[in-house]
C-alpha positions as CSV (number, residue, x, y, z in Angstrom):
1,M,15.3,26.8,4.7
2,S,16.0,24.7,1.7
3,N,18.2,22.2,3.7
4,L,15.3,21.9,6.3
5,T,12.8,21.1,3.5
6,A,15.1,18.6,1.9
7,S,15.6,16.8,5.3
8,R,11.8,16.7,5.7
9,V,11.4,15.1,2.2
10,L,14.2,12.6,2.7
11,K,13.4,11.6,6.2
12,P,10.5,9.3,5.1
13,I,12.6,7.7,2.6
14,G,15.4,7.0,5.0
15,T,12.9,5.5,7.5
16,A,11.4,3.3,4.8
17,G,15.0,2.2,4.0
18,S,15.9,1.4,7.6
19,L,12.6,-0.4,8.0
20,F,13.4,-2.6,5.0
21,A,16.9,-3.4,6.2
22,F,15.5,-4.2,9.6
23,A,12.8,-6.7,7.9
24,L,15.8,-8.4,6.0
25,D,17.7,-8.8,9.4
26,V,14.5,-10.4,11.0
27,L,14.0,-12.7,8.0
28,R,17.7,-13.8,8.2
29,G,17.3,-14.4,12.0
30,L,14.4,-16.8,11.4
31,F,16.8,-19.4,10.2
32,R,19.5,-18.8,12.8
33,R,19.9,-21.1,15.9
34,P,19.2,-21.3,18.8
35,F,15.6,-20.7,18.5
36,Q,14.0,-19.2,21.5
37,L,11.0,-21.5,22.0
38,R,10.1,-20.5,25.5
39,E,9.9,-16.6,24.4
40,F,7.9,-17.7,21.4
41,I,5.4,-19.6,23.5
42,Q,5.1,-16.9,26.0
43,Q,4.5,-14.1,23.2
44,A,1.9,-16.3,21.3
45,W,0.0,-16.9,24.6
46,F,0.2,-13.2,25.3
47,L,-0.9,-12.2,21.8
48,A,-3.9,-14.6,21.8
49,S,-5.0,-13.5,25.3
50,V,-5.2,-9.7,24.3
51,T,-6.7,-10.3,20.9
52,I,-9.0,-13.2,20.9
53,V,-12.0,-11.6,22.7
54,P,-11.9,-8.3,20.6
55,T,-11.4,-10.2,17.5
56,A,-14.5,-12.5,18.2
57,L,-16.6,-9.4,19.0
58,V,-15.5,-7.6,15.8
59,A,-16.2,-10.6,13.7
60,I,-19.9,-10.6,14.5
61,P,-20.7,-7.1,13.1
62,F,-18.4,-7.8,10.2
63,G,-20.4,-10.8,9.1
64,A,-23.8,-9.1,9.8
65,V,-23.0,-6.0,7.9
66,I,-21.8,-8.0,4.9
67,A,-24.8,-10.2,5.0
68,L,-27.2,-7.4,5.3
69,Q,-25.5,-5.4,2.4
70,V,-24.9,-8.2,0.1
71,G,-28.3,-9.8,0.7
72,G,-30.0,-6.5,0.1
73,L,-28.1,-5.9,-3.2
74,I,-28.5,-9.4,-4.5
75,K,-32.3,-9.4,-3.6
76,Q,-32.7,-6.4,-6.1
77,F,-31.3,-8.7,-8.9
78,G,-33.5,-11.6,-7.9
79,A,-30.6,-13.8,-7.1
80,Q,-31.2,-14.6,-3.3
81,S,-29.9,-18.1,-3.9
82,F,-26.3,-16.6,-4.1
83,T,-26.4,-14.7,-0.9
84,G,-24.6,-17.3,1.1
85,S,-21.9,-17.7,-1.4
86,A,-21.3,-13.9,-2.0
87,S,-21.3,-13.4,1.9
88,V,-18.8,-16.2,2.4
89,L,-16.5,-14.9,-0.3
90,A,-16.6,-11.3,1.2
91,V,-15.8,-12.6,4.7
92,I,-13.1,-15.3,3.9
93,Q,-11.1,-13.0,1.3
94,Q,-11.4,-9.6,2.8
95,A,-13.1,-9.2,6.1
96,A,-11.6,-11.8,8.0
97,P,-7.8,-11.0,7.1
98,I,-8.6,-7.2,7.5
99,G,-10.3,-7.7,10.8
100,T,-7.5,-10.0,12.0
101,A,-4.9,-7.5,10.9
102,L,-6.4,-4.5,12.6
103,L,-6.6,-6.4,15.9
104,I,-3.2,-7.8,15.7
105,A,-1.7,-4.3,14.8
106,G,-3.9,-2.4,17.4
107,A,-3.6,-4.7,20.3
108,G,-0.6,-7.1,19.7
109,G,1.5,-4.6,17.8
110,S,1.1,-1.8,20.3
111,A,2.0,-4.1,23.0
112,I,5.2,-5.3,21.2
113,A,6.3,-1.8,20.4
114,A,5.7,-0.7,23.9
115,D,7.6,-3.7,25.4
116,L,10.6,-3.2,23.2
117,G,10.5,0.6,23.5
118,A,10.6,0.2,27.5
119,R,13.7,-2.1,27.0
120,K,15.3,0.4,24.6
121,I,15.1,3.4,26.9
122,R,16.2,1.4,29.9
123,E,19.3,0.4,27.9
124,E,18.5,-3.3,28.0
125,L,18.9,-3.7,24.4
126,D,22.5,-2.0,24.4
127,A,23.4,-4.4,27.3
128,M,22.4,-7.4,25.4
129,M,24.5,-6.3,22.5
130,V,27.5,-5.7,24.9
131,L,27.1,-9.2,26.0
132,G,27.2,-10.5,22.5
133,I,23.3,-11.4,22.3
134,D,21.5,-10.2,19.3
135,P,18.3,-8.6,20.2
136,I,16.8,-9.3,16.9
137,Q,17.2,-13.0,17.2
138,R,16.5,-13.1,21.0
139,L,13.5,-10.8,21.2
140,V,12.2,-9.9,17.8
141,V,12.2,-13.3,16.0
142,P,10.0,-15.0,18.6
143,R,7.5,-12.1,18.5
144,V,7.3,-12.2,14.8
145,L,6.7,-15.8,14.5
146,A,4.1,-15.7,17.4
147,C,2.4,-12.8,15.6
148,M,2.2,-14.7,12.3
149,M,0.9,-18.0,14.0
150,V,-1.8,-16.0,16.1
151,A,-2.9,-14.1,12.9
152,V,-3.5,-17.4,11.1
153,F,-5.6,-18.8,14.0
154,L,-7.5,-15.6,14.5
155,N,-8.3,-15.4,10.8
156,G,-9.9,-18.9,11.0
157,M,-11.9,-17.7,14.0
158,V,-13.1,-14.6,12.3
159,S,-14.1,-16.6,9.2
160,V,-16.2,-19.0,11.2
161,V,-17.8,-16.3,13.5
162,G,-18.3,-14.0,10.5
163,V,-19.9,-16.6,8.3
164,S,-22.2,-17.8,11.2
165,G,-23.1,-14.2,12.1
166,G,-24.0,-13.6,8.4
167,Y,-26.1,-16.8,8.3
168,V,-28.1,-15.7,11.4
169,F,-28.8,-12.2,10.3
170,N,-29.7,-13.3,6.7
171,V,-32.1,-16.0,7.9
172,V,-33.6,-13.8,10.8
173,L,-33.8,-10.3,9.3
174,Q,-33.8,-11.0,5.7
175,D,-36.2,-14.0,5.7
176,G,-33.5,-16.0,3.9
177,T,-33.8,-19.8,3.5
178,P,-31.3,-21.7,5.7
179,G,-31.0,-24.5,3.2
180,A,-30.3,-22.1,0.2
181,Y,-27.8,-20.1,2.2
182,L,-25.9,-23.3,3.1
183,A,-26.0,-24.9,-0.3
184,S,-24.8,-21.9,-2.2
185,F,-21.5,-21.9,-0.3
186,T,-20.0,-24.0,-3.2
187,A,-21.6,-22.0,-6.0
188,L,-19.1,-19.3,-6.3
189,A,-16.5,-20.1,-3.4
190,Q,-13.6,-22.4,-4.1
191,L,-10.6,-23.7,-2.0
192,P,-8.2,-21.2,-3.1
193,D,-10.4,-18.4,-1.6
194,L,-9.6,-20.1,1.7
195,W,-5.9,-20.2,0.9
196,I,-5.6,-16.5,0.1
197,G,-7.4,-15.5,3.3
198,L,-4.8,-17.6,5.3
199,I,-1.8,-16.1,3.3
200,K,-3.1,-12.6,3.8
201,A,-3.4,-13.2,7.6
202,L,0.2,-14.6,7.6
203,I,1.6,-11.6,5.8
204,F,-0.4,-9.2,7.7
205,G,1.0,-10.7,11.1
206,L,4.4,-10.5,9.7
207,I,4.1,-6.9,8.8
208,A,2.5,-5.9,12.0
209,A,5.2,-7.5,14.1
210,I,8.1,-6.1,12.0
211,V,6.8,-2.6,12.1
212,A,6.0,-2.8,15.8
213,S,9.5,-4.2,16.6
214,Y,11.2,-1.7,14.4
215,K,9.6,1.3,16.1
216,G,9.9,-0.2,19.5
217,M,13.8,-0.8,19.1
218,N,14.3,2.8,17.6
219,A,12.3,4.5,20.3
220,G,13.9,7.5,22.0
221,G,13.3,10.5,24.2
222,G,12.1,8.6,27.5
223,P,8.4,7.5,28.0
224,K,7.0,10.1,25.5
225,G,9.2,8.6,22.9
226,V,7.8,5.1,23.6
227,G,4.2,6.4,23.4
228,D,5.0,8.1,20.1
229,A,6.7,4.9,18.6
230,V,3.5,2.9,19.7
231,N,1.2,5.4,17.9
232,E,3.5,5.4,14.7
233,S,3.7,1.7,14.6
234,V,-0.2,1.4,14.6
235,V,-0.5,4.0,11.8
236,I,2.2,2.7,9.7
237,T,1.0,-0.8,10.0
238,F,-2.4,0.3,9.1
239,L,-1.3,2.0,6.0
240,L,0.9,-0.9,4.8
241,L,-1.8,-3.5,5.4
242,F,-4.4,-1.8,3.1
243,V,-1.8,-1.3,0.4
244,V,-0.5,-5.0,0.7
245,N,-4.2,-6.1,0.7
246,F,-4.9,-4.5,-2.5
247,I,-1.8,-5.9,-4.2
248,L,-2.5,-9.4,-2.9
249,S,-6.1,-9.3,-4.0
250,T,-5.3,-7.9,-7.4
251,V,-2.7,-10.6,-8.0
252,Y,-5.0,-13.4,-6.7
253,L,-7.8,-12.3,-9.0
254,Q,-5.4,-12.4,-11.9
255,I,-3.9,-15.7,-11.1
256,V,-7.0,-17.7,-9.9
257,P,-10.1,-17.4,-12.2
258,P,-13.4,-17.0,-10.7
259,K,-15.7,-20.0,-10.4
260,V,-18.7,-20.0,-12.7
261,A,-22.0,-21.0,-11.1
């Protein structure tokens, strides 16, 4: 009984170690040649096609809820002129990267895990290794780079749609002044706020692709194992994303001083 308990305790540690080693192999593969350009373009197009519409639809309520909550809170303090700036900060720094990451992990990551898992149970990956082809360089690296690039572009789209949605809801539902909302953008926001959002999206895309690829390439037990790998990849990615987001936000606030209005 004690051995069983010990194995259950040590299993997550072993999985974390294997995932970290896999991530190092992927990072090394990024600089190896030849680069699979065709696979990269195909994966980027596929990821964009399955995520762009859901991301746009999610961005609208993100911006609306933030605008309504921030606008109502600021109105109690009599600082309505800062509604636009506060809403933009919330969208660019937090909502856009998180929304992008959730869609990338939920739609794109699950597709990557399912594809690689199906290749695994069909023994395609073993056949590639027998032929001297590295599956990480051939299959994983293009998917990781595609996921990172698509995440950055989706982050920009969510930022634009979220800020626009916040503007509409603030002006229409909260009787805000359009000129004051637009003029307050530069009151508290600054250029590093935009950079941290892009950096978060880039890192979140990297994490989602690596976790999905790892779970897919280690799937076992037939089709049921592939389904379990997809579910596990999404759950693990979500947990890692929130932890990494907290760390990045904390480091950013310590390094970049807030702008004084």
